[in-house]
N, C-alpha and C positions, 0 to 999 in steps of 0.2 A: 504493500500500500504506500502511496506517495506521502512523503513528509517534507517539511521545510524547516529551515533554521532561522531564528530571530535573535538579534543582539541589541542591547541598549547600553549607552554610556554617556555620562556627562563629561564633556571635553574641556571644561574649565576655561572656555574662551581662548584656547591656545591658537596662535597663528599657525596655519598649515606650513608656513615657511620656516617655523622654528624647529629646533631639534625635537622637542617634546611633541609638537603637533604632527611632525612627520612620522615619528614612531607610533603615535596613537592611531593615525589614519592607516598606516601600514598594518598594524595589528588588527584593526577592525576588518579591513579587506581580506586579511589572511584567514578570517573565520569562514569565508565562502558562504555567507548567509544570503537568504533571499530578501531580508529586510533588516535595515539598521534604523533604530530610533535614537536620534542624536539630540542632546540638550547642551546648551551653552556652547554652540558650535559656530561655524562661519559659512558664508555662501560659497567660498572657494574650496570647501571640502572636496577632495578628489572624487569625481563621479565615476571615472573609468567608463565601463559600458552600462552603467545604471542610470536611473532616473531619480530626480529629487523634487521634494515639495518642502517649502520653507514657511515658517510662521512669519508674522509681521516684524518689522524692525522694532527693537525694544525701546528706542528713544534716544534723546540727545546724549545721555551718559555713555552710550555705547558707540563703538566704531561702526562705520557704514556696513561692514561685512558681517557684523555679529547678528546672531539669531538665537533666541531661547530654545526653539524647537525646529527639528527638521526630520524628514523621512528619506532614507535612501532605499530604493527598490530595484530589484533585478528586473522587474516588469514595469511597463508604462503605467503612469498614474493619471487618473482622470477625476473629475468632480472634486478638485482640490479646494478645501475650505480652511481658511486661516482665521476664522472668526468663531464659528460654532454657535455662539450666543453673545449678543451685545453686552450681556451682564458679566461675561468673563473678561479677565484682563486681555487687552488687544494683541498680545504677543506670546501667549503661553499655550496655544492650541493650534494644531494643524491636523487635518484628516484628508484622506484620499481613498479612492476606490481603485483596486488593483485586480486585473484579470490574471489569475495564476493557474497552474496545472491542477490545483485543488478547487478551482472555481473562483468566483468573484469574492473578494475579501475587503472589508473596511479596515483600514489601518489608521491609527490615531496616535500621535505623539503629544505628550503633555509635559509641562514643567510646572507642577503644582507649587504655588508660592511657598517660600520658606516661612518659618514661624515669625520672623521679624519683617516680613514684607509690608510696606507702607507704614512701618512704625518708625524706623530710623531713616529710611530713604523714601523717595517717591512723594506721595500725597501726605504722608505722615499723619494720617487721620484714622488709623486702625490700632487695635490692641494686639498684643502678641497672639499669634495663631488665628486671628480673625479672617484675614484674607485667605489663608489655607483652608479653613473650614467652609467659607463661602464658596470657594471654587468647587469643593467636593459636594456641596449641596446643589449646585447648578448643573454639574456635569451629567448626572443621570438623565436630565431632561434633554440634553443634547444628543446623547447616544441612543436614546430610546426610539429615535426617528429612523434608525437604520434597520434594514431587514437582512443584511448580509452577516455572516460570521464576523466578529469584531476582535481585533487585537489592539489593546491600549498599552502603550509602554512609554517609558521616559523617567524623568526625575520626579518621584512622588514625595520627596522631602520628608519621609517618615519611615522608620523601621516597622516592619510588619512580621509577626504580631507585635504589639506594643511591648517595648522593653522596660525594665525597671527605671522609673523616673520619667517615662514617656507621658505625653499630654493625654489625659483620659478623653476629653471631648474631641480632640483631633483624631484619636484612634477610633472612636465610635463613629465619627463622620466618615472616616475611611472605610470602615466595615459596612456601613449603610450604602455608601456610594457603589461599592463593588460586591454587594452581597450576592449578585447573580453571576459573578465572574470568579475564575480561578486565578489567584495571584500566585503564579508558580515560583516566583523568586523570593517568597517569604522565608523568614528564618535564615539560618546560615547554610548557604548552598555550597555544593562541591567546588573546590578550588579556592574558597575563602575561609577565613577564620573568625568572621563576625558578620552579623546581619548588615545588609546594605540598604540604600534608599533609592537605588535605580531598579525599577520593577517592570515586570511583564504580566499583564492581566489578559486572560482568554475568556471569550464567551463560551457557553456550554456546548457549542458544536465541536470544540476542539478536544483532542486528547494530547496530553503532554507526555513525550517519550523520554526526555532527558532535560536536566537543568544544570547549568554550570556557571561559574563566575571566574573573574581574573582580577589580579591585583592592580592597583593604580601605579605600581612600579613595573615597568616593562623594559627589558634589556638593561636592567640596573639603573634606570632613570625614572624619577617620579614624573608622570605625564599628565596626571589629573588629581583632583582632590576626592574623587569617587572611585570605587571599584566598579567594574562592569559586570553585566549579567547577560545570559543567553539561554536559549532553550531550543529543543527540537519538537515540532508538533505535527499532528496530522488531524484530519477531520474524522470524526467517529463514524 
């Protein structure tokens, strides 16, 4: 039965021309995956023979090439949507429809706001975790409109399940948002020694065959402040 590989990683805004950026992009492409869900990345990420969909520019604080979210796909992407819902932040969501050997799939990359979003920076009008929880409350209304099998991946900015000291309300908002999904990257996955915050969530049509991760140190160099995650899936 056909299967496909998915990976996700926060690239910490590294320039592709930098040593760290080059190592990171080479590592990702070496995974030979069908989809990459990239956060804190750039528009000049090497596409090779793939196709890409980007979220909107994050604003004046960021370089012109920077993006919070992007999807790299082995297959052409259509119906690209970088808004989702006007209530969402204007740069933390992108989705697309991909025609694959498994059929048509809806792929979504998110960068859920970190706990201090709009507290120290931006509008400075929120309490800690408020923007994070609001995003999780709106997202289900966005994804319920799709009829295809759905993959949601990216930077969830929260360890799943909640670790000691984790925010209780944020963990409950995460549970409710993804209660009909399988977050295959939860806990400590193979290849890592601690839970991560880059995650992959699958709708019920998928079966997960394998889950793996890799360190933020590649070839002896720290290339990101996040560990990466990946999985192999097939349709049931």
